[in-house]
C-alpha positions in Angstrom: -28.6 92.9 -32.1 -27.0 91.7 -28.8 -24.4 89.8 -30.8 -23.5 92.9 -32.8 -23.1 94.9 -29.5 -20.9 92.2 -28.1 -18.8 92.1 -31.2 -18.4 95.9 -31.1 -17.3 95.7 -27.5 -14.9 92.9 -28.2 -13.4 94.8 -31.2 -12.9 97.9 -29.0 -11.1 95.9 -26.3 -8.9 94.1 -28.8 -8.1 97.4 -30.5 -7.1 98.9 -27.2 -4.9 95.9 -26.3 -3.4 96.1 -29.8 -2.5 99.7 -29.3 -0.7 98.9 -26.0 1.0 95.8 -27.5 1.9 97.7 -30.7 3.6 100.4 -28.6 5.9 97.8 -27.1 6.9 96.3 -30.4 9.6 98.5 -31.8 12.2 98.1 -34.4 15.3 96.1 -33.4 18.1 98.2 -32.0 21.8 97.3 -31.7 22.9 95.4 -28.6 22.5 97.7 -25.6 25.2 98.6 -23.3 24.8 96.8 -19.9 23.2 98.9 -17.2 26.2 98.5 -14.8 28.5 100.2 -17.4 26.3 103.3 -17.3 26.7 103.9 -13.5 28.3 107.2 -12.4 27.0 108.9 -15.6 23.7 110.7 -15.9 20.1 109.7 -15.6 19.4 110.4 -19.3 22.4 108.3 -20.3 21.2 105.4 -18.1 17.6 105.4 -19.2 18.5 105.2 -22.9 18.2 101.5 -22.3 14.6 100.7 -21.2 15.8 97.8 -19.0 17.7 100.1 -16.8 16.7 101.8 -13.5 18.5 104.9 -12.3 19.0 105.4 -8.6 19.6 109.0 -7.8 21.4 109.0 -4.4 23.9 106.3 -5.3 24.3 107.5 -9.0 24.0 103.8 -10.1 22.4 102.4 -13.2 20.8 99.1 -12.2 19.2 96.3 -14.3 15.4 96.5 -13.7 14.3 93.5 -11.6 11.9 92.0 -14.1 10.9 89.1 -11.8 9.4 91.6 -9.3 6.8 94.2 -10.2 8.5 96.8 -8.0 12.2 97.0 -7.3 13.1 96.1 -3.7 13.8 99.0 -1.3 17.3 97.6 -0.7 18.2 98.3 -4.4 16.9 101.9 -4.4 14.1 103.7 -2.5 11.1 104.3 -4.8 11.2 108.0 -4.2 14.8 108.1 -5.7 14.3 105.6 -8.5 13.8 106.7 -12.0 12.6 104.5 -14.9 11.5 105.5 -18.4 12.0 109.3 -17.8 14.3 111.2 -15.5 11.8 113.9 -14.4 9.3 111.5 -12.7 10.3 109.3 -9.7 9.2 105.6 -9.8 6.6 106.0 -7.0 4.8 108.8 -8.9 5.1 106.9 -12.1 3.5 103.8 -10.6 0.6 105.7 -9.0 -0.1 107.7 -12.2 0.0 104.5 -14.3 -2.4 102.8 -11.9 -4.8 105.7 -12.0 -4.8 105.9 -15.8 -5.3 102.1 -16.0 -8.2 102.3 -13.5 -9.8 105.1 -15.5 -9.5 103.1 -18.7 -11.0 100.0 -17.1 -13.9 102.1 -15.7 -14.5 103.7 -19.2 -14.5 100.3 -20.9 -16.9 99.0 -18.2 -19.3 101.9 -18.7 -19.2 101.5 -22.5 -19.9 97.8 -22.1 -22.8 98.4 -19.7 -24.3 101.1 -21.9 -24.0 99.1 -25.1 -25.4 95.9 -23.5 -28.3 97.7 -21.8 -29.2 99.4 -25.1 -29.1 96.0 -26.9 -31.2 94.4 -24.2 -33.7 97.2 -24.3 -34.2 96.8 -28.1 -34.5 93.0 -27.7 -37.1 93.2 -24.9 -39.3 95.6 -27.1 -39.2 92.9 -29.8 -40.1 90.2 -27.3 -42.9 92.4 -25.9 -44.3 92.9 -29.4 -44.3 89.1 -30.1 -46.0 88.4 -26.8 -48.5 91.2 -27.2 -49.7 90.2 -30.7 -51.1 86.8 -29.7 -52.7 88.4 -26.6 -54.5 90.9 -28.8 -55.6 88.1 -31.1 -57.1 86.2 -28.2 -58.8 89.3 -26.8 -60.3 90.1 -30.2 -61.9 86.7 -30.4 -63.1 86.8 -26.8 -65.8 89.5 -27.2 -67.8 87.6 -29.9 -67.6 84.4 -27.9 -68.8 86.1 -24.7 -71.7 87.8 -26.6 -72.7 84.4 -28.0 -72.6 82.8 -24.5 -74.8 85.6 -23.1 -77.4 85.1 -25.9 -77.5 81.4 -25.1 -77.9 82.1 -21.4 -80.7 84.6 -22.1 -82.5 82.0 -24.3 -82.4 79.3 -21.5 -83.6 81.6 -18.7 -87.3 81.8 -19.7 -87.4 78.1 -19.9 -86.7 77.8 -16.2 -88.6 80.9 -15.2 -85.6 83.1 -14.5 -86.5 85.8 -17.0 -87.3 88.8 -14.8 -86.8 92.5 -15.4 -84.9 92.9 -12.2 -82.1 90.3 -11.9 -81.7 91.1 -8.2 -85.2 90.1 -7.0 -85.9 86.8 -5.4 -87.6 84.1 -7.4 -91.3 83.4 -6.7 -92.0 79.9 -5.6 -94.3 78.1 -8.0 
């Protein structure tokens, strides 16, 4: 059962990654116009090419610095930079993407924990049943053996003069 849960979690994670990777894979487009050629136009015109970054104060269309995660402040301040859409500045875009990614990671973690704890709970019940069955078998055989032992002890007591009505009284010296 635990293997099934792990397989389900792995399938969910792979599906999620497949959705993100599939969103990136698009049909080939004609050769894009270089970003520098779109300077002094509009933000919408610049951002038609996904590799471009629009800087509002300078009205420049810049190639996005793919080697760095964030564009350097000398290129364009993050508050004035636009990438992807014109109505959201780059700083807000990065913060909102981080929050969404964090929420997705937390949800996946909760799903994994719930699924694994449920699988472990079922497994432990099975293990308890397999351990409990031999214990019940031993306890069932214990009562007849203890009764038999008591009968043997009772048979030996009169031989040594230990047979009294009150087991707590002292033995008489003979």
